[in-house]
N, C-alpha and C positions, 0 to 999 in steps of 0.2 A: 503493499502500498505504499512504497514510496517513491514515485515513479516523478523524481523530482525535475527541473528542464535548467538545463545546462547553464551558465554566459557563453555568451558565445567568442572573450577574450579571455573568459579566467574567471578561476574555480573558487567560491566563495569555502569560508571556515566549516570543515564536515561538524556535523552536529550530531549526536548521540539515535541509535535508530530508536524506531518508537512504533510500535503496534496501535492497529485503530480499529474499531469493535464498532457498528453499527448500532446508534441508539436513537431511536425513536421521543425521547422524552421529549425533549427542547424544541422541537421544532413548527412554525406556525403550518396551519392546515393546510395541506395541500401542498407542502411541497417538500423539495429532497430530503431524510434525512441525514444530520449532520456524524459523522465518527463522533465516538467520545474522545474526550479531549485527553490527552498524556496526560502521564502522572505529576503531582501537584509538586513543581517545584521545577518542570526540565528544561524549559525558555528561558525564565527565570536566570538557570544556572548557568545557560550559556552566556551570560553575561562576564563572565572573571575569563580571561584572558589573557597567553602570558603576549607580555609587550614583545616584536618578536625585530631581528638586528641584521640588516639586509649584506650584502655582499661586499657594499663602499664604509658597513658598521655604522651605519646613521639606522634610529630608530624609525618601524615602519609604525603607521597606524595599527590597531586593532584587524580591522577592516582592507587590508589589500591583499590584495589576491597575485599572484603567477599564474604567468601560461600555462593549464596542463601542456600545451605541444603548438606547433613554427606551426600545423598545420589548417588551421585557422574556421574547423569544422568542429576540435573535438573529441572530438567522434560521435557525429550524430547520423553519418554516412552510416554508425554499426547500429545502429535503432533498425534500421533496414534487417537487419542479422538476427536480429534478439524477436521481431516479430515474428519472424520466417520462422526459424526455429520452435515459434507454438503452436505453429499448422504440420512443420512438417519435418519434426526433428531437427538436432542440430545435425549438419555436416562434419561428415568425417573425416580425416585429417586427407587421405588419399584425393578423396572425391575436390579437396578442396585444393589442391595442390595441383589437380586437377583443370581448376577455374567454376567451379563450381558454385554457386552462391542464389542464393534468395533473393538479391537486391533487384526492385521491377526497375532502376533509376542503371543497375548495369543494363540490362537488356536493353532501356533503350540506349544509351552510349554505347553497344554494339552494334545495334542499328534496327534494333524490334523487327527482328526478323519472325516472320508467318511459320506456323506450322501448317506442311502441308498432309492430307492420309489420305487417301484412296481407299475405299468400305468394298474388299471383298471376300466379305464374308461369305459363305454358301447361306442359304435363304435358311436352309435349318437351321442357324444358328442365329438366326432373329431374329427375339422377343418382342414381344405383342406390344408395342405403346400405352394399345386402349385396354389392354390389360393393367399393365401395370398402375397406370395411372388409375384405374378403377377399384382397383384394392386400395392405390395411397403409397403405399409403397417407394418414399421421398427417396431413397438412394440405392435403389435401382431402377427408376424412372431416372435419375438426373445417368445413372449408368447405359442408358441406352439411349439419353438425346446425342450424349457425343462417343458413343462408339465409334470403330474401334480401339477411337483414343482411350487406356487405360485412366478410372475419376482419377487414382492415385498417381497416375503422371499427368493429368491437368491441373490436377491441385497442386501441385507439386515445382512443376516449368510453363504452366502456360497461364492460368489465371492473374489476372493482375497487370501481365508483363507484355504478353504478346499475343497478334492475330495467332488464331486459327480456323481452316479449311478443310472441311471433312468433306468429299465425294463422293457420292452413292451413286455413282451411273448405275450400278447391278439391283440400286433398292432405290425406283423411281415412284413408289409409291409409301415411302419411309415414313411418311406424316398425312396420308388419306385421314380423309376424315374429322379432322384437327376444324377445317373453315376449308370454307367455299367461294366462290362469286356468283355461286344459284341464291346462297345464303345471304348474301348482301341484300342482295337486289329481291329476296325475299323481307327483309327488313326495312328497306325504303318503301316497298309501296303495301310495308301494312300501316305504314307512319310512325314507326319507332323510333327514328332519326333524330337528334336535333343537331342543327349545325353548329359547332364549337364544342356541343357536350357528347357528342356521340358521331358527330361527322363531320371534316375540313376538308375541301373541293378547292386545290394546287392548282400552281405552273408555275413551271421554271423554265422563264424561257429569255435568251441574251442576257446569261446571269445573273437576273434578275426572279425574284420569289412571288409567286401573288396570290392571296385569296380571293377565292370567290362562292363566300355564302350565303347566295344570295338567289333566290325564284327567280326563274320569267317572268313570273308575271309582280315580281316587287314586293314578296313574300320573303320570310323568312331570317332578316332581323329581329336583334333584341325586342323586345316587349317595354317601351319607355316603364309601364306601368307596375310592371312584376321583374324585368329585370332576367328574362326568360330566354335564349333563344328559340325562333322559330324552328317549323319542321322543315326539312326540307323534301320536296320534290323529286318525289324519284325519275318523272318523264326529263326535266332540268336537271340532275348530277347525270344522268344515262349519256345525256348531250351533249352540255360538255365534255365527259370524258370520250365519245367516240367520236366527233366533231372539231372541241379546241386544244383536245391533246391534256385533258388535265388530270391530275392524278385522286385517288381518294387515302384518305388517313380516315381505317376506322375504328375509332378509342374505346379501349376496354371492351372487346368484343364477346369475354368469361362471362359478363351479366347475364349474354343470352345464350349461350354456345354453352352445353356445357361438357366436354371433352376440353375444353379449355378450362374451364374450372375447375375438373377434375386434375390434370396436369398440372392450373399455380397451386393449387392448393394444395397438392402433394407437393410442391417444390420451395414454397413458403415454409414448410416443414424441414425442408432440406438446408436453404439459407438462416432460416433462423431470422428473416427480416421480408417485409413487403415485397409481391411479387406481382409480376402488373404483365399486359401485352397490348399490341395497338398494331391493326394491321396495315398495310398499304397496296391499294390497287393501282396499276400501273399504264395507260393505254402501249400500244404498241411501239418502239419509235422516240420516248417521249423520257424526260426527268423530272421526278416530284421534287426535291429538296437543293437548295444549297448546298456546297461540304460545310460541314460542322463534325462537332466530339459533343457525345452528351456527357452525362454526369448519372450515367448507368450501364452495368455490363452488360454488353446487349445477344443474345443468340438469335441468328438468324436465321428463319425456316424457311425455305422457299416449299410453296405449294404447288402453284401452278403458273405455268412458263416459265420462261428466264427472265434473271436480268448480271448488264454488269456491273459489278462492282468495283468502285477504288478504293483502298485503303493507305494512308498516311497515317507515318508516327509525332504523335504529341510533339505540335512546334517547340518548343519547349519544356527543363525539368517542371518548371513551373506549372503548366500545363498536365500534366502527366495526374490520373486520378484521381481528376476535378471531382467539385464538393457540387459543383453550377453549370449548367452547361452552356456552350458560347453562341456565339450569336453568329451568323452565320457569312461567310469565307468568301472573299473573292477567290479566282482563281491559282491569282497569282499569289494569296495568301499561305497556300498545302503545299510546295516543293512539289519530290516525286513520289509517288507512291511506293511501297515496299510487295504491294500484292494488286495486280492486275486480276482479275478471274467471273464467269459466268456461271451464277449462279443457277442448279436447275434442277425439276424438284427430288426433295429427297434430301438436297444437301444442305449442309450446316457452314454457317463464319457464326465464329465467336470473336466478341471487342471489345477488350476491358475499355472503363470508363476512359475519356479523354483520346479515343483514339478517330483520327480524324477521316473522316467517310464521303464518299457522295454514293448515285446509283443510275443508271439507267438504262434504261427495255434496251431491249435486241431488238430489229426488224424484224415485223410480222405475230407477234403474239402480244396476248397482256402477259404481265407478271404480278403474281397473290402475293406476298411474304407475311409471316407472321414472324416478330420482334417480339423474342420472351427478355422483358427486364426485369434489373435484380440488385440489391445491392447500394441504392440509393441513399445516403444519409446514414450506413450501416459503415462507420469506421470507426474508429481507435478518437478520433478527435471528436465523435459525434459522444462518444460516452463522457469524455473529458467533459465535454462543453455541459454537461448535466451535471458532473459530478464539480467544477470549479464553484458554480454562487455561490453552493449549497458548501462549501468549504471555504468560504472566505465570512458567509455571514457565520457558522459558527466559528471558527475563526478570529470573528469581533467581537462574538458574544464574552472570549473567553478568555481572551489576550488582550489586557489592559493599553499596553503599548503600541497596538494598532489602532486605537482610540486618541492617542494622540496626535498634537498637532507635530507638522514637519516644521524645523526652524523656517524662521521669514529669510534668510537669504538660499533654502534649496534652490528656486527659481532662477537664478545667477548662477547655480553651478550644475541646472538641471538643464536637458535638451538638446535639440539641436548642435546652434551654438559652440554653448555650451564641450560637447561631445566633439565639436571637431577645432577648439582652439587651439589644442596642444597635445597630440600624444607624446604617448612615453615612451623615456627613450628606453632604446632595444641590443640584445646586448649582442656581440660581433662572434666572428668564429674563435677570435684571439682571445675570448676574454674581458675586454672593454666594453663601454655601454657608446652608445652613438647618438646622442642629444643629449638636451641639457634637463637635468636634475629639474634643475627652477625654475624652467619649464612645465613640470607636471602638476597636476592640480591634487594636491590630497585632498582638500573639501571636497572636491570628488566624488572623490575614493572611498572619503567616510561617505558620504551620503549612499551611493551602491553599495555598497558590501549591505548598509543597516538594511536599504528594500531589500536587498536580498534573501537577508535575516530572515525576515517580514515574511518576508515568500515565500522561504523554508516552513514556515510556521503552518503557514493555510497549506501548508499542502501535503503537513503530517497529517492534516487529517479532513483528509479527499474520503469521501463516502461513495466507495465505490462499489459493496453488496448495493447500497441502495440505490446508486442511479441502475445499475444490471439494472437493477428490480423496476426502474419506473420505464425501462426500454420491453422489457419484457411485455409490463403491464400494456402499453404503450401498442404491443404489435399485435397481443393478444384482439386488440379492439381493433386495431387497423384490418387483419387476418379477412380470407375469405371462409362465409363459413365452409363447416365441411360436409362434403355431399355424405347424402345418407354411405355410401356406401363402407366411409372412409372410421366405419365409429363402428365401435363394437356390442351397443346397445337397440333397442329399436327407440321410433320416435317418443314410444308410448310410455317408455322407462324415465324420459327423462320432462324437466320445463316444471311449469307451477301444478299443472296437477297430480306427478308425480310427487314434487316437494312437500304437496301438503298430508301428504301418504309416513311419510318421516319420521322416525322415533328415538329416540335412544336405542334402540336397539337393532336398527335398518342399516343393513352394507351398506356403507356408500362409493363409492370409486370412479371414476374419471371413464367416460369412453373414447379418451384418444391417444396414447402415448403425445407428451411432453403436446397433449392440449389446456391447458390452465398454467397460470403463473401466481405464485403467492407473493403480495406485498404488500407495504403498510401505506395507506394514505390514508391525510386525514385523522392519526392515531390510532387510525384502528388495520384489522389482521384483516383484507381484501381476495378475495382470486378471481382471477380476472380470467377469460375464456372468450372466444371468438362462437360459441354456437348460438348465440341469439345475436349473429351480425349478419345482414344482407348483403344481396351481391350489386345491384341497382348503384349502388356506390364507393363500390370499391376502388379504391388506387383516385378519387377522388377530391383528399387532402385531407385534412385534419386528422385531428386525434380519435374521436371517433364518428365512427362510421355505422350504429347502431340502428334500426330502425329505417328500411325504408318507405319510399311513400308511397309504392304503386304495390299495397298485397305483399302477399306470403310467395317468393321467389327461390325461398332455399330448399324446396324437394327437386323432382326432377322435372324440365321443360322443351317445353316445346317437340317433345319425340327427340330429343336429341343426345341423349344416353348411347 
């Protein structure tokens, strides 16, 4: 519980290690519970420090730092190895000597080279993806999705690090039954599709992307009174598709298509984060979107027709694994692709977050693909983003020093101007010092050192378990409701009617493995679960996706099972 950030140029004096234990007793309702404070006196005892003497015989400030090394990063690149070890285990010495690494940065620096695999398995060796989705076997479904790439290889060498392309010339019907153009036409003609919410009609011509979310009669716009977008007219949409070369983006089709519902419900349990999908229908010889990158790990499943994809590496290390999607780029902004490939039915393309890409249909036929998206806002940063504010609140409540005022002169010694006013002297190869010690700012060193100590005091109170419970409970509220085939009890054994029969002697069990999360909210112990969630608002945003407005859609729908 002591992952403390390192200063960029120097290390503060080390403090004693402390153990944190979650405590719900003192936190305001509805907020993450802070960790328990360290033993009495530990923070205050750190105030007694021996005065240090530098190599020149001068007394140093008690907050004086020495740089750990001259590399400039103080080992921050090694953090990728740390998180990689948690996923795949440590790299042995022999593999390390051959260049093995867990680092996504290294993969980018080495050229972001894609993995290309031809699926040559005989038909008898290919699992039934629909049966796996029906059964809700999360790991086996994930293995099926990326086969013949072993799941262990994907997680170790590909995920978050490089694109991968699986060609299935021998298995063109691999994704048959997930979704079709005929399904989209049925939804349009049934009057289900609202512009912006369910479907976007777009074009990309002459380097410009345009949206055409309006019907031929002028309807379809946003209602000024309700704020609701209008319904898409089937005839208008198909005219734009056939005559104007417009593409269709169908948002979250899992709300109406049971095979996608079952697939995503299982994958959410594999990744332990919200997992959604959009589908893209593009007419022959056209392009629907500008080059861009997304904030999700994308699995492209080609369902119908063919599509040419150009895949580019992240433009910089700062843009790899981004938390937010990019704006549209011009062609001159993206450089040369590392992969150009025509996806055909059954093929799979995986792209990590931050992979710049664009696609266009080839002459002769339309293209339909579905993009499975996962790992949006599912990073270490998101966990710490929850934990940091709670740790600060706890430390402020418990450590009087944090409530003291800084000295009146602190603004004169901190800030951009002060930081660049004078750099401290650097030691040369012969042991001398290059620079003027008088130009150094010991007052600034004192202030920076004190702030670093105060920050460490906050870090020791990180409520990591409570933050994980918060994210886990949020996931339960966002997940798709489990399909009936994924649970181990009939509907009659769950819900309010079943709950009314519970006594002290009743045996109660969870009907799905990992189908609930225990957490502390508002000083009460709660069990959060997805069983009351709805399909219609899945992936529409917000923490609470319970109670869809259009009836009970959690059972099998439209005969699509």
